C-alpha positions, -999 to 999 in steps of 0.1 A, spaced: 212 949 -195 248 950 -207 256 937 -242 290 922 -232 302 891 -214 294 890 -177 316 869 -155 295 841 -142 289 834 -105 293 797 -112 317 784 -138 317 769 -172 341 742 -184 347 732 -220 354 695 -226 358 672 -256 341 638 -258 357 612 -280 328 590 -291 330 554 -301 292 554 -309 297 581 -335 328 567 -352 321 558 -388 287 575 -388 270 575 -422 273 613 -427 311 614 -419 304 638 -391 330 643 -363 333 617 -336 349 642 -313 323 666 -299 325 697 -277 307 696 -243 301 725 -219 295 718 -182 281 744 -159 290 742 -122 267 762 -99 281 787 -73 298 769 -44 302 736 -64 334 720 -51 336 739 -18 325 707 0 344 678 -16 318 653 -3 287 671 -18 272 657 -50 246 673 -72 218 664 -96 226 669 -133 205 683 -161 214 677 -198 204 705 -221 199 696 -258 194 718 -288 169 724 -316 173 716 -353 205 731 -367 218 737 -332 255 731 -323 267 737 -288 287 770 -294 254 787 -304 242 788 -268 265 818 -265 248 838 -293 232 869 -277 197 879 -287 192 917 -289 187 932 -254 186 898 -238 209 875 -219 225 845 -235 212 811 -223 244 804 -203 239 838 -186 203 828 -178 214 795 -164 240 812 -142 215 839 -130 190 812 -121 214 792 -99 228 824 -84 193 835 -74 196 867 -95 173 860 -125 145 882 -137 121 863 -115 146 862 -87 134 846 -56 151 818 -38 175 800 -62 165 764 -70 186 736 -55 220 737 -73 225 714 -102 253 706 -127 240 716 -162 255 699 -192 253 714 -227 254 686 -253 263 687 -290 244 663 -312 247 683 -344 248 666 -378 257 679 -412 220 676 -421 212 699 -392 203 675 -364 199 639 -351 166 640 -331 188 623 -304 179 589 -319 199 560 -332 194 559 -369 213 542 -398 209 575 -416 226 598 -391 244 577 -364 240 565 -329 232 597 -311 209 582 -284 237 559 -274 262 588 -275 240 609 -252 229 582 -228 260 560 -226 290 582 -234 282 617 -224 265 608 -192 294 585 -182 319 612 -191 302 637 -168 296 613 -139 332 603 -140 346 639 -139 321 659 -119 304 657 -85 271 644 -98 246 620 -82 251 592 -106 216 577 -107 187 583 -131 165 596 -102 189 626 -100 194 632 -137 171 652 -160 170 663 -196 157 695 -212 154 710 -246 134 731 -271 119 721 -305 139 691 -317 157 693 -283 122 692 -267 115 661 -288 147 645 -275 137 654 -240 104 637 -243 116 605 -261 150 598 -244 134 591 -210 109 567 -227 136 549 -248 162 549 -221 144 549 -187 177 538 -171 193 572 -178 169 601 -171 145 606 -142 127 638 -153 122 660 -184 114 695 -195 102 700 -231 98 735 -245 78 734 -278 90 699 -285 82 682 -318 50 662 -313 17 655 -330 35 649 -362 5 654 -385 5 691 -376 42 699 -371 55 681 -402 28 677 -428 27 714 -438 65 713 -446 60 682 -467 35 699 -490 58 729 -492 88 708 -500 70 688 -527 59 721 -544 94 736 -544 109 704 -556 84 703 -585 87 739 -595 125 744 -591 143 711 -590 124 687 -613 111 667 -583 147 658 -574 164 662 -540 197 655 -557 192 687 -578 183 706 -546 214 695 -528 236 703 -558 222 738 -557 224 741 -520 261 733 -521 269 762 -544 257 791 -521 254 801 -484 232 777 -465 196 787 -461 199 816 -484 168 807 -503 134 810 -486 125 773 -491 158 758 -480 144 754 -445 115 730 -452 135 711 -478 164 704 -454 141 698 -425 121 671 -443 153 653 -455 169 655 -421 138 642 -403 135 613 -428 172 605 -421 163 602 -384 128 585 -387 127 565 -419 162 556 -430 168 521 -443 193 497 -427 219 506 -453 215 543 -444 194 552 -475 168 579 -467 132 571 -475 109 601 -477 74 598 -463 59 615 -493 63 612 -531 85 642 -541 68 644 -575 33 647 -562 34 652 -524 13 622 -518 20 605 -485 36 571 -486 15 555 -459 39 528 -448 67 552 -444 45 578 -427 35 551 -402 72 547 -393 73 584 -385 41 583 -364 56 554 -344 82 579 -332 58 607 -324 59 612 -286 21 614 -286 18 579 -300 48 566 -281 34 575 -247 9 546 -242 36 520 -250 60 536 -225 35 542 -197 57 525 -170 87 546 -179 67 578 -179 50 570 -146 85 563 -130 97 599 -138 101 624 -109 88 652 -130 75 662 -165 74 699 -175 59 709 -209 53 744 -224 49 761 -258 38 794 -272 2 797 -282 12 811 -316 38 785 -324 43 784 -362 47 747 -362 16 740 -340 38 727 -312 14 741 -287 -11 715 -300 17 689 -298 23 698 -261 -14 697 -253 -18 663 -271 12 648 -252 -3 663 -220 -36 646 -227 -19 613 -232 -1 617 -199 -34 625 -182 -49 593 -196 -19 573 -183 -21 589 -149 13 606 -152 16 638 -131 30 667 -151 29 704 -157 17 721 -189 20 759 -196 9 776 -227 20 812 -230 18 841 -255 46 836 -280 57 820 -313 83 793 -317 113 816 -318 128 837 -291 116 817 -261 150 811 -245 137 830 -214 115 800 -207 145 777 -202 151 787 -165 115 777 -157 122 742 -169 156 740 -153 142 752 -119 114 726 -122 139 699 -128 163 710 -101 135 710 -76 126 674 -84 160 658 -89 177 669 -57 187 644 -31 
């Protein structure tokens, strides 16, 4: 293991996408977004050859440059991707079929978009499915059909990987979700209680006071910044009003659930969505799910619950639970990518 940059066997290209879908978004976030495209070894040698594509999306607070952050004594995610398609990874056997891998930026100034269209954050589902995919298909030797296009992600990215193929069956033909947000009563309710308590004890029950404090210091420098920001950001994605106002699913003064708003959240839970999107799920060429058995957000239960729904719908899929927490599971990404590459090839 070397702690420095290693020249890839394939190649990475940095692009900029100028988005109409994100113009004028309610948070004032940039409509120009970076995009990284990985081309596997040999791509371009045969000008007539085309490849499946896999879109990789990030967890909450992720922005695309962060893929190059190096964990201690581990490879970066781009290095893992390159080793996989060069057949030189830690589990090196035969390399999977080559694929173009696209690293997408859907960051917002609240930390994330959940890859949905929302009046509280912007049209990120349209950006991903209409603009990014078209941009890549126009410039790279991809197989431009949903049967040859997959999506993968972890945490909020895993959520996006589950719901985008349900909401936009015309775009993606397979998915891989690593510890994706699901079974909302377990992954979100604990943070609601914690957020309500911190608002009561430190901010007079007011999110406005929290944001005023947050703006005066380094982000996430207090222990409870995470759940407070996470709950507001998720509400901006799941329960914003048509004018962009954010409606919380709980009373910030007491923590009591607002049942009608919570129902709006549950309608976007992949576990609850599955039955209403059975045809889209059955049409997929592959579904890969995994999570750590000690996931702090109970997303192993979410993966198992989504798996049970797929079983009930007769959707073939793979579920793997492994010994880990929520963090530090980037070494699992090659498993999902190999799975997708195997199923999306021509």
